[in-house]
N, C-alpha and C positions, 0 to 999 in steps of 0.2 A: 434578409430573412423577414417574411411577412408575419402578420399577427397569428395566423393559424399555425404555421410551422414553428413559431416560438412556443405556443402553448403545447403543441404535440411533442416538441423536444423536451419540455418540462416533465411531461408524463413519463417519457422514457428515462429521464434522469432520476425521478423520484421512485419509480416502480420498475424493478428489474424484470427481465424476461422470465426468470424463475418464479418471481412472485406472481406475475400475471398468469403463468401456467398453473401455479398452485390454486389460484382463484377459479380457473376453468375446471380443475379436478374437483375442487370443493363442491361445485354445483353440477358435477357429473356431465359436463359438456365436452364432447369429443369433437375436436376440430377436424373436419373432413375436407373443407374447401381451401384450396391454395390460392384461388383467384380473389376471394373476398373473405377475409378471416374476421374473427370477433374483434381483433385489434383494429382492423380496417374499419369496422362498424363504429368503434369508439371515435376514430379520427373523423369519419363522415359526420357523426352527430355533433362533434365539436365544431367542425366547419359549418354545419347547418346553423348552429347557435350564433357563431361569429358573423356569418355572412347573411343571416336571416333568410334562408331558403324557404320556399313555399311548400315543399314536400319532397318525397322520394324522387319523383320524376324531374322536378326542377333541379334538385341536387345532382342527380345523375348527369344532367346536361352540363353542369358547371364544375364538376369535381376535377376535371382535367386541368383547369386553370390553377388549381392548388397542388398539382402533382400527386393527386390521389389516384389509387388504382381505379381506372375507369371501368365500370360494369353497367349492365342494364338495370334500370330502376327496379324491375321485378326481383332481381337478385338481392338488392339491398333490402327491399320489403320483406322478402322471405327470411333473410338473415336476422332482421330486427325482430321478427315474430318468433324465431326459434331459439335465439340466444337468451338464456334466463336473465331477466332484468336485475336479479340479485347480484350478478357479476358487476354491473355498473354501480349498484348500491354499495357493495363492499369496496370497490375501487374508490368511490367518493369518500367513504368514511376513513379509508386508509390515508388518502391524500389530505383530507380535512384535519385528521389527527396530527399529521406531520407538520403541516403548515401552521396550525394553531399553536402547537407546542413551540415551534421556532419563534413565533411572534410573542408568545407569553414569556418565554425565557429572556427575550431582549427587553421586555418592559413588564416585569412582575408587578402585580397590584394587589393590595389587600382589599378584601370585600368585593372580589370580582363578581360581576353580574352575569346571569344567564337568562336571556329573554326567550320565552317560549310562546309561540303562536302558530296559526295555520293560515294557509291561503288556498282558495278553491279555484279550480280551472274547469270551466264548463264548455260543453259542445252540444250539438244536437243529439237527441236521445238515440237516434239510429247509429251514431258514430261509436258509442261505447255502451252497448246493450247490457254489459255486465256491471255497469256502474250507474244505475238510475239515480236521478237527483230530484229536481222539482219540475212538475209540469212536463214540458216538451224538451227538457234538458237532461243530459247526462253530466256527471261531474266526478272529479277526483280531488283529493286533498293532499297537500304536503304539510306535515306537522314538523316544525323546525325549532331546534334550540340554537340560539345565536349569541355569540359573545361580542358585546359592543366594544370591548377593548381591542380586539383583533379585527372587528367588522367582518367576521366570517361565521358561517353556519358550522356548528359542531356535530350535530346529529340530525337526521331527517327520517321521519317515518311516513310511509305512503299508505293511504287508505282510500276507500270510496267516499264520495262526497257527503253521504248521509251519516257517516260516523261522527259521533259527538267529539268535540275538542277535549273535554275533560279526561276521559279514560285514555285517549291517545297521548295526551300531554304528560300523564303520570310516568310513562316509559322514558321520557326525556329529562326527568329530574336528575340532578347531580349535586351531592352534598359538598362538593368542592366550591360551589358557587352559591350566591344568593339568587334564588329563583324569582323572576319577575314575570307576572302573568296578568291577563285581563279577567273580566268577570266570569267568562265561561269556565274558568278553572277553580272558582271559589267555593266549591261544595264543602259543607261543614265537616263531613267525615274525612275529606281529603286534607283539610287543614290540620286535623288531629293526627292523621297519618304522617304528614310532614314533620310534625312535632316529635312523634315517636321515632321517626327515622333520622332525626338530627338534620333535617333539611331546613335551612333558613329560607325565608320567602318574603316577598312583598306582592300581595295579590289584591286586585281591586274587588270591592264588594258591590253587590247589587244595591240600588237606591233604597229598596224597601226592607233591607235586612234589619232585624231587631237587635238592639244592644241590651243585653241582660246584665243588670247591676253594674252600670258603668262607673268607673273611678277615674277622675281626672289626674293626670300626671303633672308634677311640677316641672316647669321648664323656664329657661331663661328667655326673656323677651328679645326677639331679633327684629329690627326694623330696617327696611320693610320686609314683611313676610306674608306668604299666601296661606299660612297654616290657620285653620279655624278651630281645630280641636285635636287633642292628644290624650287618649284614654286607654284603659284596659277594661275588658269585659268578656263575657261569653257571648257567642253569636248565635242568633236564631231563636225560634219559638220553642215552647215546651215540647212540641212534637219532634222537632229537629234542631238540636242545640249542640254546640261544641262542648266537649268534655273539658277542654282547657280554656283558660282565659288568654286572650290575645290582645296585643296592642292594636289600636285603631287610630290611624292618622287621617284627619280630614283636612282638605285643602281645596283651593280653587285653581283651575287651570288658566291658561292665557285668555280663554274666551269667557272666563268668569263662571264656568260650570263647577258645581260642588262635587267633589269626589271623596270616597272613603276607601282606604286601603288597609287590609289587615296584615300584620307582620308578627314574627316572633323575634325580630331583631330589636334588642333593647339598649344597645351601647352606642347608638347613633342618634343624632338630633332628628326632630320631626321634619325639619327642612331637608335633611339628607335623605330621609325615607321617601319624602315626596319627590325629590329629585331622581331617586332610583326608579320610581315608577314612570316618571316622565321620559326616561330614556327609551321607552317602548317605541317611540317614533322611529328609532333606528331599524327595528325589524320590519316596520311598515314600509320604510324607505327601501329596504332590501327587497321586499316582495315587489314593489313597484318597479325597481330597477331591473330585476331579472325578467319581468314580464315585458318591460319596454325595450330592453337592450339585447336579450338573449333568446328571443323568439319563443319564449315558453308557452304562450297561449296557442301557438300554431302546432297542433298535434298531428304528426304524420301518419301514424298507424292506428289500428283499431284494437289490437290485442294488448293485454296487460304488459307483456314483455316489451313490445314496441313503444308504448306510451311511457312507461316508467323508466325504461332505458334512456329515452330522449331527455326526460326531465332530470335524471341523475347526472347525465353527461353535461347538461347545461349548468348544473350546480358545480361540477368539476371545473368547468370553464371559468365560472365566477371566481372560485377560490384561487385558481392559478393566476388569473389576471390581477387579483388583489395582492397576492403574494409577490408577483413581479413588481408591482408598484412600490411596495414596502422596501424591496431590496434595491431597486434602481434609484429611488429618490435619494438614497444615501450617497450615491455617486454623481448625481446630476448637480450642476452648478446653479441652475435657476430653479426657483420654486414652482411647483405645479400641483394643483389640488388633485385629489383622487378622481373626482368626477371629470376634471379636465384631462387627466392622463387617460382615463378609460375612453373618453370620447375621441381623443386624438389617436389612441392606440387602435381602436376599432376601425378607424378610417385611414390608418397608415399615414398619419400626418403629425407624428411627434416632432417637436423641435430638434434641431441637430444635436444639441448637447445631451438631450434625453436619448436620442438614437445611439449616440456614442456610448453613453453610460449603459444602455441596454446591451449593446454589443460586447462591452467589456465584461459585464456581469455574466452573460451567456458563455463567453470564453473562459471565465473563471470556473463556471460550473463544469464545462467539458474537461478542463485541466484537473479539477477535483475528482471527477469520475475516472479519468485515466490514471490518476495516482492511486486511487483505491484498487483499480484493476491490477496495477503493477505490484501492489503490496499484498493483495489477498486473492487475486484472480488465479 
């Protein structure tokens, strides 16, 4: 079984035919083509991510090698334009929820973090005239909430490139987690809103923010420490100031740059608060990985449906690869890092013990599905 057929089989295992049909009905999409269906489109886009195809024409020439339903590239392009991208979005969130819950149950953690940030994908302005960006470029954004414990995205919101991060990021907040965000999300009114909503947060402040009536907190001295300050204060000027006092932890990063983060978490040390913010590198690494490994910057279509369907299917591919690694590593005898697994998985070069563990795990999944069918089918 190659890497594509493995990932496609996981979709079939986790999403039943009835569930997929329900998603089609939810978005009022009536399947009329038997030659190349919406499910075939999902498979094509997953293969395009894994194999890094250059476009619809390139994929149409190579899809037979993966036992996909071979059709003309114009058929694929037409299907991508007409299938609502919300189908792929809902499919992503359904799969992300199931895989994240499985991972969190196996390793529950107090004070779980939720990293929220965005990444922008740009092309020439004539490619996406509905998404103007800057100068001669068009662009779209993916706003992502990401759990570092599972190394998986939890929710994703798609927008045009000029949409500001702050308002989009509000929709990704989740009171079950401590929200970790960069400066773009540190508006004073939003900090007060998080406090009112019971949302714990660690958010970086801009360098020129004013600390109104600061009060230093007592703390145990820890050596060595990168903490330079730990205070409570109201934030901002008289014209725009928070209603609440917030804790502000100041620290230096590895390059020696001074940073200030605001938080309403008071039961953890300043070092722990600084460490929470510094986990943001994980979501940056995630963005770099999907762009480098899953063909994300190469947009095939021009319509919203084609573009966002491709991106959400790439995200589906990521979480299923990650989920596969977490399951298979428990069965493999030799250690392999996640990056090493992904690199070898994508080029079909896993060591023999990992190939054996993968086959065993996939067999168990098929047996589990068959047992469910016998009991409830």
